[in-house]
PyMOL CGO cylinders between C-alpha atoms (Angstrom):
from pymol import cmd
from pymol.cgo import CYLINDER

trace = [
    CYLINDER, -9.86, 4.42, 3.64, -8.05, 3.78, 6.88, 0.3, 1, 1, 1, 1, 1, 1,
    CYLINDER, -8.05, 3.78, 6.88, -7.93, 0.63, 8.96, 0.3, 1, 1, 1, 1, 1, 1,
    CYLINDER, -7.93, 0.63, 8.96, -8.78, 0.35, 12.63, 0.3, 1, 1, 1, 1, 1, 1,
    CYLINDER, -8.78, 0.35, 12.63, -6.42, -1.30, 15.10, 0.3, 1, 1, 1, 1, 1, 1,
    CYLINDER, -6.42, -1.30, 15.10, -7.74, -4.57, 16.42, 0.3, 1, 1, 1, 1, 1, 1,
    CYLINDER, -7.74, -4.57, 16.42, -7.24, -8.13, 17.45, 0.3, 1, 1, 1, 1, 1, 1,
    CYLINDER, -7.24, -8.13, 17.45, -7.24, -10.96, 14.92, 0.3, 1, 1, 1, 1, 1, 1,
    CYLINDER, -7.24, -10.96, 14.92, -10.77, -12.08, 14.04, 0.3, 1, 1, 1, 1, 1, 1,
    CYLINDER, -10.77, -12.08, 14.04, -11.85, -15.25, 15.78, 0.3, 1, 1, 1, 1, 1, 1,
    CYLINDER, -11.85, -15.25, 15.78, -13.21, -18.17, 13.79, 0.3, 1, 1, 1, 1, 1, 1,
    CYLINDER, -13.21, -18.17, 13.79, -11.09, -17.98, 10.68, 0.3, 1, 1, 1, 1, 1, 1,
    CYLINDER, -11.09, -17.98, 10.68, -10.94, -15.72, 7.68, 0.3, 1, 1, 1, 1, 1, 1,
    CYLINDER, -10.94, -15.72, 7.68, -14.22, -16.50, 5.94, 0.3, 1, 1, 1, 1, 1, 1,
    CYLINDER, -14.22, -16.50, 5.94, -15.38, -13.35, 4.16, 0.3, 1, 1, 1, 1, 1, 1,
    CYLINDER, -15.38, -13.35, 4.16, -12.01, -11.69, 4.71, 0.3, 1, 1, 1, 1, 1, 1,
    CYLINDER, -12.01, -11.69, 4.71, -8.95, -10.97, 2.63, 0.3, 1, 1, 1, 1, 1, 1,
    CYLINDER, -8.95, -10.97, 2.63, -5.58, -10.85, 4.36, 0.3, 1, 1, 1, 1, 1, 1,
    CYLINDER, -5.58, -10.85, 4.36, -2.66, -8.65, 3.30, 0.3, 1, 1, 1, 1, 1, 1,
    CYLINDER, -2.66, -8.65, 3.30, 0.67, -8.00, 4.96, 0.3, 1, 1, 1, 1, 1, 1,
    CYLINDER, 0.67, -8.00, 4.96, 1.02, -4.59, 6.64, 0.3, 1, 1, 1, 1, 1, 1,
    CYLINDER, 1.02, -4.59, 6.64, 3.91, -2.71, 5.05, 0.3, 1, 1, 1, 1, 1, 1,
    CYLINDER, 3.91, -2.71, 5.05, 6.04, -0.42, 7.21, 0.3, 1, 1, 1, 1, 1, 1,
    CYLINDER, 6.04, -0.42, 7.21, 6.04, 2.74, 5.12, 0.3, 1, 1, 1, 1, 1, 1,
    CYLINDER, 6.04, 2.74, 5.12, 4.11, 5.87, 4.22, 0.3, 1, 1, 1, 1, 1, 1,
    CYLINDER, 4.11, 5.87, 4.22, 0.56, 5.77, 2.88, 0.3, 1, 1, 1, 1, 1, 1,
    CYLINDER, 0.56, 5.77, 2.88, 0.24, 7.22, -0.61, 0.3, 1, 1, 1, 1, 1, 1,
    CYLINDER, 0.24, 7.22, -0.61, -2.53, 8.01, -3.07, 0.3, 1, 1, 1, 1, 1, 1,
    CYLINDER, -2.53, 8.01, -3.07, -1.05, 8.17, -6.58, 0.3, 1, 1, 1, 1, 1, 1,
    CYLINDER, -1.05, 8.17, -6.58, -2.99, 10.06, -9.27, 0.3, 1, 1, 1, 1, 1, 1,
    CYLINDER, -2.99, 10.06, -9.27, -1.94, 9.42, -12.86, 0.3, 1, 1, 1, 1, 1, 1,
    CYLINDER, -1.94, 9.42, -12.86, -4.04, 11.65, -15.13, 0.3, 1, 1, 1, 1, 1, 1,
    CYLINDER, -4.04, 11.65, -15.13, -3.45, 13.54, -18.36, 0.3, 1, 1, 1, 1, 1, 1,
    CYLINDER, -3.45, 13.54, -18.36, 0.27, 12.84, -18.45, 0.3, 1, 1, 1, 1, 1, 1,
    CYLINDER, 0.27, 12.84, -18.45, 0.67, 14.16, -14.89, 0.3, 1, 1, 1, 1, 1, 1,
    CYLINDER, 0.67, 14.16, -14.89, 1.49, 11.94, -11.93, 0.3, 1, 1, 1, 1, 1, 1,
    CYLINDER, 1.49, 11.94, -11.93, 1.09, 13.25, -8.41, 0.3, 1, 1, 1, 1, 1, 1,
    CYLINDER, 1.09, 13.25, -8.41, 1.65, 11.55, -5.06, 0.3, 1, 1, 1, 1, 1, 1,
    CYLINDER, 1.65, 11.55, -5.06, -0.33, 12.54, -1.98, 0.3, 1, 1, 1, 1, 1, 1,
    CYLINDER, -0.33, 12.54, -1.98, 0.03, 11.63, 1.69, 0.3, 1, 1, 1, 1, 1, 1,
    CYLINDER, 0.03, 11.63, 1.69, -2.99, 10.42, 3.64, 0.3, 1, 1, 1, 1, 1, 1,
    CYLINDER, -2.99, 10.42, 3.64, -3.34, 14.07, 4.78, 0.3, 1, 1, 1, 1, 1, 1,
    CYLINDER, -3.34, 14.07, 4.78, -3.54, 15.19, 1.12, 0.3, 1, 1, 1, 1, 1, 1,
    CYLINDER, -3.54, 15.19, 1.12, -0.05, 16.73, 1.10, 0.3, 1, 1, 1, 1, 1, 1,
    CYLINDER, -0.05, 16.73, 1.10, 1.56, 16.60, -2.34, 0.3, 1, 1, 1, 1, 1, 1,
    CYLINDER, 1.56, 16.60, -2.34, 4.94, 14.90, -1.89, 0.3, 1, 1, 1, 1, 1, 1,
    CYLINDER, 4.94, 14.90, -1.89, 5.60, 14.04, -5.52, 0.3, 1, 1, 1, 1, 1, 1,
    CYLINDER, 5.60, 14.04, -5.52, 8.96, 15.84, -5.57, 0.3, 1, 1, 1, 1, 1, 1,
    CYLINDER, 8.96, 15.84, -5.57, 10.23, 13.57, -2.77, 0.3, 1, 1, 1, 1, 1, 1,
    CYLINDER, 10.23, 13.57, -2.77, 9.89, 10.41, -4.88, 0.3, 1, 1, 1, 1, 1, 1,
    CYLINDER, 9.89, 10.41, -4.88, 10.88, 11.24, -8.49, 0.3, 1, 1, 1, 1, 1, 1,
    CYLINDER, 10.88, 11.24, -8.49, 11.55, 7.59, -9.33, 0.3, 1, 1, 1, 1, 1, 1,
    CYLINDER, 11.55, 7.59, -9.33, 7.91, 6.72, -8.54, 0.3, 1, 1, 1, 1, 1, 1,
    CYLINDER, 7.91, 6.72, -8.54, 6.55, 9.71, -10.46, 0.3, 1, 1, 1, 1, 1, 1,
    CYLINDER, 6.55, 9.71, -10.46, 8.52, 8.39, -13.46, 0.3, 1, 1, 1, 1, 1, 1,
    CYLINDER, 8.52, 8.39, -13.46, 7.63, 4.71, -12.98, 0.3, 1, 1, 1, 1, 1, 1,
    CYLINDER, 7.63, 4.71, -12.98, 3.87, 4.93, -12.42, 0.3, 1, 1, 1, 1, 1, 1,
    CYLINDER, 3.87, 4.93, -12.42, 2.87, 6.21, -15.90, 0.3, 1, 1, 1, 1, 1, 1,
    CYLINDER, 2.87, 6.21, -15.90, 5.15, 3.65, -17.54, 0.3, 1, 1, 1, 1, 1, 1,
    CYLINDER, 5.15, 3.65, -17.54, 3.71, 0.71, -15.64, 0.3, 1, 1, 1, 1, 1, 1,
    CYLINDER, 3.71, 0.71, -15.64, 0.13, 1.92, -16.29, 0.3, 1, 1, 1, 1, 1, 1,
    CYLINDER, 0.13, 1.92, -16.29, 0.93, 2.00, -20.02, 0.3, 1, 1, 1, 1, 1, 1,
    CYLINDER, 0.93, 2.00, -20.02, -0.86, 5.28, -20.67, 0.3, 1, 1, 1, 1, 1, 1,
    CYLINDER, -0.86, 5.28, -20.67, -3.98, 4.56, -18.62, 0.3, 1, 1, 1, 1, 1, 1,
    CYLINDER, -3.98, 4.56, -18.62, -5.25, 7.04, -16.06, 0.3, 1, 1, 1, 1, 1, 1,
    CYLINDER, -5.25, 7.04, -16.06, -5.73, 5.75, -12.54, 0.3, 1, 1, 1, 1, 1, 1,
    CYLINDER, -5.73, 5.75, -12.54, -5.89, 6.66, -8.89, 0.3, 1, 1, 1, 1, 1, 1,
    CYLINDER, -5.89, 6.66, -8.89, -4.04, 4.09, -6.79, 0.3, 1, 1, 1, 1, 1, 1,
    CYLINDER, -4.04, 4.09, -6.79, -3.82, 3.57, -3.04, 0.3, 1, 1, 1, 1, 1, 1,
    CYLINDER, -3.82, 3.57, -3.04, -0.78, 1.99, -1.47, 0.3, 1, 1, 1, 1, 1, 1,
    CYLINDER, -0.78, 1.99, -1.47, 2.30, 2.30, 0.67, 0.3, 1, 1, 1, 1, 1, 1,
    CYLINDER, 2.30, 2.30, 0.67, 5.68, 3.81, -0.18, 0.3, 1, 1, 1, 1, 1, 1,
    CYLINDER, 5.68, 3.81, -0.18, 8.43, 1.66, 1.32, 0.3, 1, 1, 1, 1, 1, 1,
    CYLINDER, 8.43, 1.66, 1.32, 12.21, 1.42, 1.29, 0.3, 1, 1, 1, 1, 1, 1,
    CYLINDER, 12.21, 1.42, 1.29, 13.69, -2.06, 1.50, 0.3, 1, 1, 1, 1, 1, 1,
    CYLINDER, 13.69, -2.06, 1.50, 16.52, -3.21, 3.72, 0.3, 1, 1, 1, 1, 1, 1,
    CYLINDER, 16.52, -3.21, 3.72, 19.32, -5.44, 2.34, 0.3, 1, 1, 1, 1, 1, 1,
    CYLINDER, 19.32, -5.44, 2.34, 17.15, -8.52, 3.01, 0.3, 1, 1, 1, 1, 1, 1,
    CYLINDER, 17.15, -8.52, 3.01, 14.29, -7.11, 0.92, 0.3, 1, 1, 1, 1, 1, 1,
    CYLINDER, 14.29, -7.11, 0.92, 12.06, -6.19, 3.87, 0.3, 1, 1, 1, 1, 1, 1,
    CYLINDER, 12.06, -6.19, 3.87, 10.39, -2.80, 4.25, 0.3, 1, 1, 1, 1, 1, 1,
    CYLINDER, 10.39, -2.80, 4.25, 12.42, -0.64, 6.63, 0.3, 1, 1, 1, 1, 1, 1,
    CYLINDER, 12.42, -0.64, 6.63, 10.83, 2.48, 8.04, 0.3, 1, 1, 1, 1, 1, 1,
    CYLINDER, 10.83, 2.48, 8.04, 14.20, 3.74, 9.28, 0.3, 1, 1, 1, 1, 1, 1,
    CYLINDER, 14.20, 3.74, 9.28, 15.56, 3.56, 5.72, 0.3, 1, 1, 1, 1, 1, 1,
    CYLINDER, 15.56, 3.56, 5.72, 12.47, 5.34, 4.38, 0.3, 1, 1, 1, 1, 1, 1,
    CYLINDER, 12.47, 5.34, 4.38, 12.97, 8.14, 6.91, 0.3, 1, 1, 1, 1, 1, 1,
    CYLINDER, 12.97, 8.14, 6.91, 16.09, 9.15, 4.98, 0.3, 1, 1, 1, 1, 1, 1,
    CYLINDER, 16.09, 9.15, 4.98, 13.75, 10.15, 2.15, 0.3, 1, 1, 1, 1, 1, 1,
    CYLINDER, 13.75, 10.15, 2.15, 10.50, 11.18, 3.83, 0.3, 1, 1, 1, 1, 1, 1,
    CYLINDER, 10.50, 11.18, 3.83, 11.10, 14.89, 4.35, 0.3, 1, 1, 1, 1, 1, 1,
    CYLINDER, 11.10, 14.89, 4.35, 13.55, 15.55, 1.53, 0.3, 1, 1, 1, 1, 1, 1,
    CYLINDER, 13.55, 15.55, 1.53, 11.71, 17.72, -1.00, 0.3, 1, 1, 1, 1, 1, 1,
    CYLINDER, 11.71, 17.72, -1.00, 14.18, 17.25, -3.86, 0.3, 1, 1, 1, 1, 1, 1,
    CYLINDER, 14.18, 17.25, -3.86, 16.42, 14.25, -3.26, 0.3, 1, 1, 1, 1, 1, 1,
    CYLINDER, 16.42, 14.25, -3.26, 19.74, 14.04, -5.03, 0.3, 1, 1, 1, 1, 1, 1,
    CYLINDER, 19.74, 14.04, -5.03, 20.36, 11.26, -7.51, 0.3, 1, 1, 1, 1, 1, 1,
    CYLINDER, 20.36, 11.26, -7.51, 22.80, 9.81, -5.00, 0.3, 1, 1, 1, 1, 1, 1,
    CYLINDER, 22.80, 9.81, -5.00, 20.11, 9.63, -2.27, 0.3, 1, 1, 1, 1, 1, 1,
    CYLINDER, 20.11, 9.63, -2.27, 17.58, 8.09, -4.68, 0.3, 1, 1, 1, 1, 1, 1,
    CYLINDER, 17.58, 8.09, -4.68, 20.15, 5.47, -5.71, 0.3, 1, 1, 1, 1, 1, 1,
    CYLINDER, 20.15, 5.47, -5.71, 21.16, 4.72, -2.11, 0.3, 1, 1, 1, 1, 1, 1,
    CYLINDER, 21.16, 4.72, -2.11, 17.59, 4.52, -0.81, 0.3, 1, 1, 1, 1, 1, 1,
    CYLINDER, 17.59, 4.52, -0.81, 15.20, 3.79, -3.68, 0.3, 1, 1, 1, 1, 1, 1,
    CYLINDER, 15.20, 3.79, -3.68, 11.49, 3.99, -2.90, 0.3, 1, 1, 1, 1, 1, 1,
    CYLINDER, 11.49, 3.99, -2.90, 8.97, 1.38, -3.93, 0.3, 1, 1, 1, 1, 1, 1,
    CYLINDER, 8.97, 1.38, -3.93, 5.20, 1.79, -4.24, 0.3, 1, 1, 1, 1, 1, 1,
    CYLINDER, 5.20, 1.79, -4.24, 3.18, -1.22, -3.06, 0.3, 1, 1, 1, 1, 1, 1,
    CYLINDER, 3.18, -1.22, -3.06, -0.30, -0.77, -4.54, 0.3, 1, 1, 1, 1, 1, 1,
    CYLINDER, -0.30, -0.77, -4.54, -3.11, -2.44, -2.63, 0.3, 1, 1, 1, 1, 1, 1,
    CYLINDER, -3.11, -2.44, -2.63, -6.21, -0.68, -3.98, 0.3, 1, 1, 1, 1, 1, 1,
    CYLINDER, -6.21, -0.68, -3.98, -7.56, 1.21, -6.97, 0.3, 1, 1, 1, 1, 1, 1,
    CYLINDER, -7.56, 1.21, -6.97, -9.98, 4.12, -6.65, 0.3, 1, 1, 1, 1, 1, 1,
    CYLINDER, -9.98, 4.12, -6.65, -10.37, 5.09, -10.29, 0.3, 1, 1, 1, 1, 1, 1,
    CYLINDER, -10.37, 5.09, -10.29, -9.44, 3.65, -13.68, 0.3, 1, 1, 1, 1, 1, 1,
    CYLINDER, -9.44, 3.65, -13.68, -9.72, 5.55, -16.97, 0.3, 1, 1, 1, 1, 1, 1,
    CYLINDER, -9.72, 5.55, -16.97, -12.08, 8.07, -15.38, 0.3, 1, 1, 1, 1, 1, 1,
    CYLINDER, -12.08, 8.07, -15.38, -14.37, 5.42, -13.85, 0.3, 1, 1, 1, 1, 1, 1,
    CYLINDER, -14.37, 5.42, -13.85, -14.85, 5.52, -10.08, 0.3, 1, 1, 1, 1, 1, 1,
    CYLINDER, -14.85, 5.52, -10.08, -14.16, 2.10, -8.58, 0.3, 1, 1, 1, 1, 1, 1,
    CYLINDER, -14.16, 2.10, -8.58, -14.69, 2.98, -4.91, 0.3, 1, 1, 1, 1, 1, 1,
    CYLINDER, -14.69, 2.98, -4.91, -18.22, 1.54, -4.86, 0.3, 1, 1, 1, 1, 1, 1,
    CYLINDER, -18.22, 1.54, -4.86, -17.05, -1.84, -6.10, 0.3, 1, 1, 1, 1, 1, 1,
    CYLINDER, -17.05, -1.84, -6.10, -16.39, -4.58, -3.54, 0.3, 1, 1, 1, 1, 1, 1,
    CYLINDER, -16.39, -4.58, -3.54, -12.79, -5.12, -2.46, 0.3, 1, 1, 1, 1, 1, 1,
    CYLINDER, -12.79, -5.12, -2.46, -12.42, -8.37, -4.44, 0.3, 1, 1, 1, 1, 1, 1,
    CYLINDER, -12.42, -8.37, -4.44, -13.53, -6.67, -7.68, 0.3, 1, 1, 1, 1, 1, 1,
    CYLINDER, -13.53, -6.67, -7.68, -11.07, -3.83, -7.12, 0.3, 1, 1, 1, 1, 1, 1,
    CYLINDER, -11.07, -3.83, -7.12, -8.29, -6.37, -6.55, 0.3, 1, 1, 1, 1, 1, 1,
    CYLINDER, -8.29, -6.37, -6.55, -9.28, -8.16, -9.78, 0.3, 1, 1, 1, 1, 1, 1,
    CYLINDER, -9.28, -8.16, -9.78, -8.85, -4.86, -11.61, 0.3, 1, 1, 1, 1, 1, 1,
    CYLINDER, -8.85, -4.86, -11.61, -5.38, -4.46, -10.06, 0.3, 1, 1, 1, 1, 1, 1,
    CYLINDER, -5.38, -4.46, -10.06, -4.49, -8.01, -11.09, 0.3, 1, 1, 1, 1, 1, 1,
    CYLINDER, -4.49, -8.01, -11.09, -5.55, -7.25, -14.67, 0.3, 1, 1, 1, 1, 1, 1,
    CYLINDER, -5.55, -7.25, -14.67, -3.29, -4.17, -14.68, 0.3, 1, 1, 1, 1, 1, 1,
    CYLINDER, -3.29, -4.17, -14.68, -0.35, -6.46, -13.79, 0.3, 1, 1, 1, 1, 1, 1,
    CYLINDER, -0.35, -6.46, -13.79, 1.57, -3.82, -11.84, 0.3, 1, 1, 1, 1, 1, 1,
    CYLINDER, 1.57, -3.82, -11.84, 4.86, -5.62, -11.44, 0.3, 1, 1, 1, 1, 1, 1,
    CYLINDER, 4.86, -5.62, -11.44, 7.91, -3.49, -11.99, 0.3, 1, 1, 1, 1, 1, 1,
    CYLINDER, 7.91, -3.49, -11.99, 11.12, -2.50, -10.26, 0.3, 1, 1, 1, 1, 1, 1,
    CYLINDER, 11.12, -2.50, -10.26, 9.51, 0.39, -8.35, 0.3, 1, 1, 1, 1, 1, 1,
    CYLINDER, 9.51, 0.39, -8.35, 5.76, -0.35, -8.49, 0.3, 1, 1, 1, 1, 1, 1,
    CYLINDER, 5.76, -0.35, -8.49, 4.03, -3.60, -7.69, 0.3, 1, 1, 1, 1, 1, 1,
    CYLINDER, 4.03, -3.60, -7.69, 0.85, -5.09, -6.25, 0.3, 1, 1, 1, 1, 1, 1,
    CYLINDER, 0.85, -5.09, -6.25, 1.59, -7.37, -3.30, 0.3, 1, 1, 1, 1, 1, 1,
    CYLINDER, 1.59, -7.37, -3.30, -0.51, -10.53, -2.94, 0.3, 1, 1, 1, 1, 1, 1,
    CYLINDER, -0.51, -10.53, -2.94, -3.54, -11.05, -0.74, 0.3, 1, 1, 1, 1, 1, 1,
    CYLINDER, -3.54, -11.05, -0.74, -5.06, -14.27, 0.58, 0.3, 1, 1, 1, 1, 1, 1,
    CYLINDER, -5.06, -14.27, 0.58, -8.53, -15.55, 1.42, 0.3, 1, 1, 1, 1, 1, 1,
    CYLINDER, -8.53, -15.55, 1.42, -9.54, -18.60, 3.44, 0.3, 1, 1, 1, 1, 1, 1,
    CYLINDER, -9.54, -18.60, 3.44, -6.30, -18.71, 5.42, 0.3, 1, 1, 1, 1, 1, 1,
    CYLINDER, -6.30, -18.71, 5.42, -5.41, -19.21, 9.06, 0.3, 1, 1, 1, 1, 1, 1,
    CYLINDER, -5.41, -19.21, 9.06, -5.14, -15.67, 10.39, 0.3, 1, 1, 1, 1, 1, 1,
    CYLINDER, -5.14, -15.67, 10.39, -2.87, -16.59, 13.29, 0.3, 1, 1, 1, 1, 1, 1,
    CYLINDER, -2.87, -16.59, 13.29, -0.55, -18.38, 10.85, 0.3, 1, 1, 1, 1, 1, 1,
    CYLINDER, -0.55, -18.38, 10.85, -0.43, -15.20, 8.72, 0.3, 1, 1, 1, 1, 1, 1,
    CYLINDER, -0.43, -15.20, 8.72, 0.42, -13.13, 11.80, 0.3, 1, 1, 1, 1, 1, 1,
    CYLINDER, 0.42, -13.13, 11.80, 3.13, -15.63, 12.71, 0.3, 1, 1, 1, 1, 1, 1,
    CYLINDER, 3.13, -15.63, 12.71, 4.53, -15.44, 9.15, 0.3, 1, 1, 1, 1, 1, 1,
    CYLINDER, 4.53, -15.44, 9.15, 4.55, -11.63, 9.30, 0.3, 1, 1, 1, 1, 1, 1,
    CYLINDER, 4.55, -11.63, 9.30, 6.38, -11.73, 12.62, 0.3, 1, 1, 1, 1, 1, 1,
    CYLINDER, 6.38, -11.73, 12.62, 8.86, -14.34, 11.37, 0.3, 1, 1, 1, 1, 1, 1,
    CYLINDER, 8.86, -14.34, 11.37, 9.76, -12.08, 8.43, 0.3, 1, 1, 1, 1, 1, 1,
    CYLINDER, 9.76, -12.08, 8.43, 10.02, -8.93, 10.52, 0.3, 1, 1, 1, 1, 1, 1,
    CYLINDER, 10.02, -8.93, 10.52, 6.88, -7.34, 9.05, 0.3, 1, 1, 1, 1, 1, 1,
    CYLINDER, 6.88, -7.34, 9.05, 4.63, -4.94, 10.90, 0.3, 1, 1, 1, 1, 1, 1,
    CYLINDER, 4.63, -4.94, 10.90, 1.59, -7.22, 10.90, 0.3, 1, 1, 1, 1, 1, 1,
    CYLINDER, 1.59, -7.22, 10.90, -1.41, -8.00, 8.73, 0.3, 1, 1, 1, 1, 1, 1,
    CYLINDER, -1.41, -8.00, 8.73, -4.48, -6.15, 7.52, 0.3, 1, 1, 1, 1, 1, 1,
    CYLINDER, -4.48, -6.15, 7.52, -7.79, -7.97, 7.22, 0.3, 1, 1, 1, 1, 1, 1,
    CYLINDER, -7.79, -7.97, 7.22, -10.38, -6.57, 4.81, 0.3, 1, 1, 1, 1, 1, 1,
    CYLINDER, -10.38, -6.57, 4.81, -13.96, -7.63, 4.24, 0.3, 1, 1, 1, 1, 1, 1,
    CYLINDER, -13.96, -7.63, 4.24, -14.13, -8.94, 0.68, 0.3, 1, 1, 1, 1, 1, 1,
    CYLINDER, -14.13, -8.94, 0.68, -17.44, -7.10, 0.18, 0.3, 1, 1, 1, 1, 1, 1,
    CYLINDER, -17.44, -7.10, 0.18, -16.23, -3.74, 1.53, 0.3, 1, 1, 1, 1, 1, 1,
    CYLINDER, -16.23, -3.74, 1.53, -16.44, -0.64, -0.61, 0.3, 1, 1, 1, 1, 1, 1,
    CYLINDER, -16.44, -0.64, -0.61, -13.73, 2.01, -0.41, 0.3, 1, 1, 1, 1, 1, 1,
    CYLINDER, -13.73, 2.01, -0.41, -14.61, 4.92, 1.88, 0.3, 1, 1, 1, 1, 1, 1,
    CYLINDER, -14.61, 4.92, 1.88, -12.10, 7.74, 1.18, 0.3, 1, 1, 1, 1, 1, 1,
    CYLINDER, -12.10, 7.74, 1.18, -10.65, 9.42, 4.24, 0.3, 1, 1, 1, 1, 1, 1,
    CYLINDER, -10.65, 9.42, 4.24, -12.67, 7.33, 6.69, 0.3, 1, 1, 1, 1, 1, 1,
    CYLINDER, -12.67, 7.33, 6.69, -11.51, 4.83, 9.26, 0.3, 1, 1, 1, 1, 1, 1,
    CYLINDER, -11.51, 4.83, 9.26, -13.58, 1.67, 8.89, 0.3, 1, 1, 1, 1, 1, 1,
    CYLINDER, -13.58, 1.67, 8.89, -13.87, -1.59, 10.81, 0.3, 1, 1, 1, 1, 1, 1,
    CYLINDER, -13.87, -1.59, 10.81, -14.13, -3.27, 7.38, 0.3, 1, 1, 1, 1, 1, 1,
    CYLINDER, -14.13, -3.27, 7.38, -10.33, -2.94, 7.36, 0.3, 1, 1, 1, 1, 1, 1,
    CYLINDER, -10.33, -2.94, 7.36, -8.51, -4.02, 10.51, 0.3, 1, 1, 1, 1, 1, 1,
    CYLINDER, -8.51, -4.02, 10.51, -4.78, -3.88, 11.32, 0.3, 1, 1, 1, 1, 1, 1,
    CYLINDER, -4.78, -3.88, 11.32, -3.32, -6.64, 13.46, 0.3, 1, 1, 1, 1, 1, 1,
    CYLINDER, -3.32, -6.64, 13.46, 0.22, -5.86, 14.62, 0.3, 1, 1, 1, 1, 1, 1,
    CYLINDER, 0.22, -5.86, 14.62, 3.07, -8.23, 15.37, 0.3, 1, 1, 1, 1, 1, 1,
    CYLINDER, 3.07, -8.23, 15.37, 4.97, -5.57, 17.31, 0.3, 1, 1, 1, 1, 1, 1,
    CYLINDER, 4.97, -5.57, 17.31, 3.85, -3.52, 20.25, 0.3, 1, 1, 1, 1, 1, 1,
    CYLINDER, 3.85, -3.52, 20.25, 5.61, -0.45, 21.60, 0.3, 1, 1, 1, 1, 1, 1,
    CYLINDER, 5.61, -0.45, 21.60, 5.35, 0.95, 25.09, 0.3, 1, 1, 1, 1, 1, 1,
    CYLINDER, 5.35, 0.95, 25.09, 6.41, 4.53, 25.73, 0.3, 1, 1, 1, 1, 1, 1,
    CYLINDER, 6.41, 4.53, 25.73, 6.74, 5.71, 29.27, 0.3, 1, 1, 1, 1, 1, 1,
]
cmd.load_cgo(trace, "trace")
């Protein structure tokens, strides 16, 4: 499911969840039958580019099968996602151990599409996040970032900007997951604008 670009909702965040927008590469991670594969949002298999994530995901899932949606990021020295750092890894099919050590990738999981063979896409967003919370994905390379409800959206945008983040994503708490579709149920609000000309 893809977000649409938009302005912050007026009138508060009632009925919405707010997440930070991570500056990285979208990834669907499939962990099934002792095989872990990573796919881009265009369904390209880029597992070989991130061997540390392919190794970490089965360990953190403790043997459970799952399909996870998230963002692959590389952190700068201050612990913020840096797209320029990630670019060092993005198109390298088989990174050396030295490159992996110099620019380790992290997988920030923000949704779950399947768990132990059960489709979760028809569940509301809040139920899917509860499932993620129960999985307790909190490791060196894989984690589930927080989300907030009933918050001041402008304050969240200001916080994102203050910390050098790309922006926020607002999601309807009742929204189901619609694979491959752009939906107004998810909306990206950016802190940075670029003009090319």
